[in-house]
BAKE-725464 format. One record per residue: residue number from 0; residue in three letters; x, y, z of N, C-alpha, C in turn. Coordinates in steps of 0.2 Angstrom, whole numbers, m for minus. Layout:
N
i/aa/n_c1/n_c2/n_c3/ca_c1/ca_c2/ca_c3/c_c1/c_c2/c_c3
NUM/Ala/X/Y/Z/X/Y/Z/X/Y/Z
...
//
This chain:
267
i/aa/n_c1/n_c2/n_c3/ca_c1/ca_c2/ca_c3/c_c1/c_c2/c_c3
0/Unk/355/488/453/362/487/452/364/481/455
1/Unk/366/476/452/368/470/454/376/470/457
2/Unk/376/471/463/383/472/466/388/467/465
3/Unk/386/461/466/390/455/466/393/454/458
4/Unk/388/455/454/390/455/447/395/460/445
5/Unk/395/466/447/400/471/446/407/469/449
6/Unk/406/466/455/412/465/459/416/459/457
7/Unk/413/454/454/416/448/453/423/448/449
8/Unk/423/453/445/429/454/441/435/457/444
9/Unk/434/459/450/440/462/454/443/456/459
10/Unk/449/455/459/452/450/463/454/453/470
11/Unk/457/459/470/459/462/477/454/463/481
12/Unk/454/460/487/449/461/492/448/468/494
13/Unk/453/472/495/452/479/497/449/483/492
14/Unk/450/481/485/447/485/480/439/483/480
15/Unk/438/477/481/431/475/482/427/478/487
16/Unk/430/479/493/427/482/499/426/490/497
17/Unk/431/493/494/430/500/492/424/501/487
18/Unk/424/497/482/419/498/477/412/496/479
19/Unk/412/491/484/406/489/487/403/495/490
20/Unk/407/499/494/405/505/498/403/510/493
21/Unk/406/511/487/404/516/482/397/514/479
22/Unk/396/508/478/389/506/475/384/507/481
23/Unk/385/506/487/381/508/492/379/515/492
24/Unk/385/519/491/384/527/491/379/529/485
25/Unk/380/526/480/376/527/474/369/526/475
26/Unk/367/520/479/361/519/481/358/524/485
27/Unk/362/526/490/359/532/494/358/538/490
28/Unk/362/540/486/360/546/482/354/545/478
29/Unk/353/539/475/347/538/471/340/537/475
30/Unk/341/534/481/335/533/485/333/539/490
31/Unk/339/543/492/338/549/497/338/555/493
32/Unk/340/555/486/340/561/482/345/566/486
33/Unk/351/564/489/355/568/492/362/567/490
34/Unk/367/572/492/374/572/490/377/567/495
35/Unk/382/563/492/385/558/497/393/559/495
36/Unk/397/558/500/404/558/499/408/553/503
37/Unk/414/552/501/418/547/504/424/550/509
38/Unk/428/546/512/434/549/515/439/550/509
39/Unk/445/553/511/450/554/506/452/548/503
40/Unk/453/548/496/456/542/492/463/544/490
41/Unk/467/539/490/474/540/487/474/540/479
42/Unk/480/541/476/480/541/469/477/534/466
43/Unk/479/529/469/477/522/466/470/522/467
44/Unk/467/523/473/460/523/474/456/527/469
45/Unk/458/533/468/455/538/464/454/535/457
46/Unk/460/532/454/460/529/448/455/523/447
47/Unk/456/519/453/451/513/453/444/515/453
48/Unk/442/519/457/435/521/457/433/525/451
49/Unk/437/529/448/435/533/442/434/528/436
50/Unk/438/523/436/438/518/430/431/514/431
51/Unk/430/512/438/424/508/439/417/512/437
52/Unk/417/519/439/411/523/438/410/524/430
53/Unk/416/524/427/415/525/419/413/518/417
54/Unk/415/512/420/413/506/417/405/505/418
55/Unk/403/507/424/395/506/425/391/512/422
56/Unk/395/517/419/392/522/415/388/527/420
57/Unk/391/528/426/389/533/431/392/539/430
58/Unk/389/545/429/392/551/427/391/557/433
59/Unk/387/556/437/386/561/442/391/561/448
60/Unk/397/562/447/402/562/452/407/567/451
61/Unk/411/569/456/416/573/456/422/572/461
62/Unk/428/573/460/433/572/465/436/579/467
63/Unk/437/580/473/439/586/476/444/585/482
64/Unk/449/588/482/454/588/487/456/594/491
65/Unk/452/600/489/453/606/492/456/611/488
66/Unk/460/609/483/463/613/478/464/609/471
67/Unk/466/613/466/466/610/459/471/604/459
68/Unk/477/605/462/482/600/461/483/595/466
69/Unk/477/594/470/477/589/476/479/582/474
70/Unk/482/579/478/484/572/476/479/567/480
71/Unk/477/568/486/472/565/489/465/568/488
72/Unk/460/564/487/454/568/485/448/564/488
73/Unk/442/567/489/436/565/491/432/563/485
74/Unk/428/558/485/423/557/479/416/560/481
75/Unk/413/564/477/407/566/479/402/564/473
76/Unk/397/561/476/391/558/471/385/562/472
77/Unk/382/564/467/376/569/468/370/567/463
78/Unk/364/569/465/358/567/461/358/571/455
79/Unk/353/570/450/352/573/444/350/580/445
80/Unk/346/582/450/344/589/452/349/593/454
81/Unk/355/591/456/360/595/459/364/599/453
82/Unk/365/606/455/368/610/450/375/612/453
83/Unk/379/616/449/386/617/451/386/622/457
84/Unk/381/626/458/381/630/464/380/626/470
85/Unk/376/621/470/375/617/475/381/613/477
86/Unk/384/611/471/390/607/472/396/611/475
87/Unk/397/617/473/402/621/476/401/623/483
88/Unk/395/623/485/393/624/492/395/618/496
89/Unk/394/612/493/395/606/497/403/605/497
90/Unk/407/607/492/414/607/492/417/610/498
91/Unk/414/616/500/416/621/505/415/618/512
92/Unk/410/614/513/408/612/519/410/605/522
93/Unk/413/601/517/415/595/519/422/594/522
94/Unk/426/599/521/433/599/523/436/606/526
95/Unk/440/606/530/443/612/533/451/611/533
96/Unk/454/617/535/461/617/536/464/618/543
97/Unk/468/614/545/471/614/551/478/617/550
98/Unk/479/624/552/486/627/551/490/627/557
99/Unk/496/624/556/501/624/561/507/629/559
100/Unk/508/634/564/513/639/563/519/637/568
101/Unk/524/636/566/530/634/570/533/640/573
102/Unk/536/640/579/540/645/582/546/646/578
103/Unk/549/652/579/555/654/576/561/648/576
104/Unk/561/646/582/567/641/584/566/634/580
105/Unk/560/633/577/559/626/574/557/627/567
106/Unk/558/633/564/557/634/557/561/629/553
107/Unk/558/626/548/562/622/543/564/615/546
108/Unk/561/614/552/563/607/556/559/601/553
109/Unk/553/602/551/549/597/550/547/596/542
110/Unk/546/590/540/544/588/534/537/585/534
111/Unk/535/583/528/529/580/527/528/574/532
112/Unk/533/569/532/532/563/537/532/565/544
113/Unk/535/571/546/534/573/553/527/575/555
114/Unk/524/579/550/517/581/551/512/575/551
115/Unk/513/571/546/509/565/546/510/560/552
116/Unk/516/559/554/517/555/559/514/558/566
117/Unk/514/564/567/510/567/572/503/566/572
118/Unk/500/567/566/493/566/565/491/558/567
119/Unk/495/554/564/493/547/566/494/545/573
120/Unk/499/549/577/499/547/584/493/549/588
121/Unk/489/554/585/483/556/588/478/550/588
122/Unk/479/545/584/474/540/583/469/540/577
123/Unk/470/545/573/466/546/567/468/542/561
124/Unk/463/539/558/465/536/552/467/540/546
125/Unk/472/538/542/475/542/536/469/544/532
126/Unk/464/540/531/459/542/526/455/548/528
127/Unk/456/550/534/452/557/536/456/563/534
128/Unk/462/562/532/467/568/531/468/568/523
129/Unk/468/574/520/470/575/513/477/577/513
130/Unk/479/581/508/485/583/507/488/587/513
131/Unk/494/587/514/498/591/519/503/596/516
132/Unk/501/602/516/505/607/512/510/610/517
133/Unk/517/608/516/522/610/521/526/616/518
134/Unk/527/620/523/530/627/522/536/627/527
135/Unk/541/631/526/546/632/531/544/633/538
136/Unk/539/637/538/536/640/545/530/636/548
137/Unk/529/630/544/523/626/547/520/622/541
138/Unk/513/621/542/510/617/537/502/618/537
139/Unk/499/617/532/492/617/531/490/610/530
140/Unk/485/608/535/483/601/534/476/601/532
141/Unk/474/598/526/467/597/524/464/591/528
142/Unk/458/592/531/455/587/535/448/587/534
143/Unk/445/581/535/437/581/534/434/585/540
144/Unk/429/588/538/425/593/543/424/589/550
145/Unk/422/583/549/420/579/555/426/578/561
146/Unk/432/579/559/438/578/564/442/584/565
147/Unk/439/590/563/443/596/564/444/598/571
148/Unk/439/597/575/439/599/582/443/594/586
149/Unk/443/588/584/448/583/587/455/585/586
150/Unk/457/587/580/464/588/578/466/595/582
151/Unk/461/600/582/463/606/586/465/604/593
152/Unk/461/600/596/462/598/603/468/594/604
153/Unk/469/589/600/475/584/601/482/586/598
154/Unk/482/590/593/489/591/590/493/595/595
155/Unk/490/600/599/494/604/604/497/599/609
156/Unk/494/593/610/497/589/616/503/585/614
157/Unk/505/585/607/511/582/605/517/586/606
158/Unk/522/583/609/528/587/610/531/591/605
159/Unk/530/588/599/533/592/593/530/598/591
160/Unk/523/599/593/519/605/592/517/609/598
161/Unk/520/607/603/519/610/610/519/618/610
162/Unk/524/620/606/525/628/606/523/631/599
163/Unk/519/627/595/517/630/589/510/633/590
164/Unk/508/637/585/501/640/585/497/636/580
165/Unk/492/633/583/487/629/579/480/632/578
166/Unk/478/633/572/472/636/571/468/633/566
167/Unk/461/635/566/457/632/561/455/637/556
168/Unk/456/635/549/454/639/544/449/636/539
169/Unk/446/640/535/441/637/530/445/635/524
170/Unk/442/630/520/446/628/515/448/633/510
171/Unk/444/639/510/445/644/505/452/648/507
172/Unk/454/647/514/460/651/516/466/646/516
173/Unk/465/641/512/471/636/511/477/640/508
174/Unk/483/639/511/489/642/508/492/637/504
175/Unk/491/638/497/493/633/492/501/634/492
176/Unk/505/629/493/512/630/492/514/628/485
177/Unk/518/633/482/521/631/476/527/627/477
178/Unk/527/621/474/532/616/475/539/618/473
179/Unk/544/616/476/551/617/474/552/612/468
180/Unk/555/614/463/557/610/458/564/609/456
181/Unk/567/603/456/574/602/454/574/599/447
182/Unk/578/602/443/579/600/436/584/594/435
183/Unk/583/589/433/588/583/432/588/581/425
184/Unk/593/577/423/593/574/417/594/566/417
185/Unk/591/563/414/592/555/414/593/553/406
186/Unk/596/548/406/598/545/399/594/538/399
187/Unk/590/537/394/586/531/394/586/528/387
188/Unk/586/521/386/587/518/380/581/518/376
189/Unk/575/520/379/569/521/375/564/525/379
190/Unk/558/526/376/553/530/380/548/526/383
191/Unk/550/520/385/545/516/389/545/518/396
192/Unk/539/517/399/538/519/406/543/515/411
193/Unk/545/509/410/549/506/414/556/509/414
194/Unk/558/511/409/565/515/408/565/521/413
195/Unk/559/525/412/559/531/416/559/529/424
196/Unk/555/524/425/554/523/433/561/520/435
197/Unk/564/516/431/571/514/434/576/520/435
198/Unk/576/525/431/580/530/432/578/535/438
199/Unk/571/536/438/569/541/442/569/538/449
200/Unk/567/532/450/567/529/457/574/526/459
201/Unk/579/527/454/586/525/456/586/517/458
202/Unk/583/513/453/583/506/455/584/502/448
203/Unk/584/496/449/585/491/443/579/491/438
204/Unk/580/489/432/575/488/428/570/483/430
205/Unk/572/478/433/567/473/436/563/475/441
206/Unk/566/479/446/563/482/451/558/487/449
207/Unk/560/491/444/555/496/441/549/493/438
208/Unk/550/487/435/544/483/432/540/481/438
209/Unk/543/479/444/539/477/450/535/483/452
210/Unk/538/489/452/534/495/454/528/496/450
211/Unk/529/495/444/523/496/439/518/491/440
212/Unk/520/484/440/515/479/441/512/479/448
213/Unk/515/482/453/512/482/460/508/488/461
214/Unk/506/492/455/502/497/455/504/503/460
215/Unk/511/505/459/514/510/462/515/516/458
216/Unk/514/516/451/516/521/446/509/524/443
217/Unk/509/530/442/504/534/439/506/538/434
218/Unk/503/539/428/505/544/423/499/548/422
219/Unk/500/555/423/495/560/423/489/558/428
220/Unk/491/556/434/486/554/439/482/548/438
221/Unk/483/544/433/480/538/431/485/532/433
222/Unk/482/527/436/486/521/437/488/518/430
223/Unk/495/516/430/497/513/424/501/507/425
224/Unk/499/501/423/502/495/424/506/492/418
225/Unk/505/496/412/509/493/406/516/496/406
226/Unk/521/492/406/528/494/407/530/497/400
227/Unk/527/495/395/529/497/388/526/504/386
228/Unk/522/507/391/518/513/389/523/518/387
229/Unk/522/522/381/527/527/379/525/534/382
230/Unk/531/536/385/530/543/388/532/548/384
231/Unk/528/554/384/529/560/380/530/566/384
232/Unk/532/571/381/534/578/384/527/580/387
233/Unk/528/582/394/522/585/397/519/580/402
234/Unk/521/573/401/518/568/406/520/569/413
235/Unk/516/568/418/518/568/425/518/561/427
236/Unk/524/559/430/525/552/432/525/552/440
237/Unk/521/549/443/521/549/450/522/541/452
238/Unk/528/541/457/530/534/459/529/534/467
239/Unk/524/530/469/522/531/476/528/529/480
240/Unk/530/534/485/536/533/489/542/536/486
241/Unk/542/538/480/548/541/477/547/548/474
242/Unk/541/550/473/540/557/471/536/558/465
243/Unk/536/564/463/532/566/457/537/569/452
244/Unk/536/568/445/541/570/440/537/572/434
245/Unk/540/578/431/537/580/425/542/580/419
246/Unk/540/577/414/544/576/408/544/583/404
247/Unk/550/587/405/550/593/402/552/593/395
248/Unk/557/590/393/559/589/386/564/584/385
249/Unk/565/582/378/570/577/376/575/582/372
250/Unk/581/582/375/586/587/373/591/584/368
251/Unk/590/578/366/595/575/361/596/568/362
252/Unk/601/565/359/603/558/359/610/557/360
253/Unk/612/552/364/619/550/364/622/547/358
254/Unk/628/546/358/631/542/352/628/535/351
255/Unk/626/532/356/623/525/356/616/525/355
256/Unk/613/531/354/606/531/352/601/532/358
257/Unk/604/533/364/600/534/370/597/541/370
258/Unk/591/542/373/588/548/373/589/552/380
259/Unk/591/558/379/592/562/385/586/566/387
260/Unk/583/564/393/577/567/395/578/572/400
261/Unk/575/578/400/575/583/405/569/583/409
262/Unk/570/582/416/565/580/420/564/586/426
263/Unk/558/588/428/557/592/433/555/588/439
264/Unk/559/588/444/557/584/450/554/588/456
265/Unk/548/586/458/546/590/464/549/588/470
266/Unk/552/593/474/556/591/480/553/595/486
//
């Protein structure tokens, strides 16, 4: 595999570094006949890597974030001899859950940013941490197996978690949080993606176009940079920093011909 030949079409240096790392991992799989995995990848990185693997026609891979709807995922590369049973065992051993249970006096006090901020304060890189599932009485933090002991040791030292119960759970014991959904209605001139982004992010049309061009928008988990992409019922639109939205239905038109869209917003 000619690494430089594959990478020369990518302009962004961070993309090149990541894809170079993936190519090296593929070589390890082929030469060592072993299963290899990465740190957690965000939505953009998952989309980038998946498109790259399809481009080079590499099919022995899987993404896993601990549960079906995970946003942050690990890439797992495996040799031909690997079967689903072997893969499933590997899924279970590469990540764990750090459970934080808040005392009664602090229930409902912290959001996702508070938990993530605490983790970053311990000195860990974001890529070692997967999704953080927040509940009223605490949170389940999905983490790579290699840093679980470090987190168990360091989190209780933070003032915000000093009175909390912090325990280690297997990934099978993950408490999957059903997200709260708020139904909203937006009125758009057409079903183009930039119109949806403008309304959902509560910003101008020009700014919405910037969001899309700057690779901050995903449709059904895939990076989308085409502002004119037509959105349909059931599509999931994720805007980094703004949230995740599901297009539930088109409920009619205004007198001026604009479309009324019913949206489910994850809150």
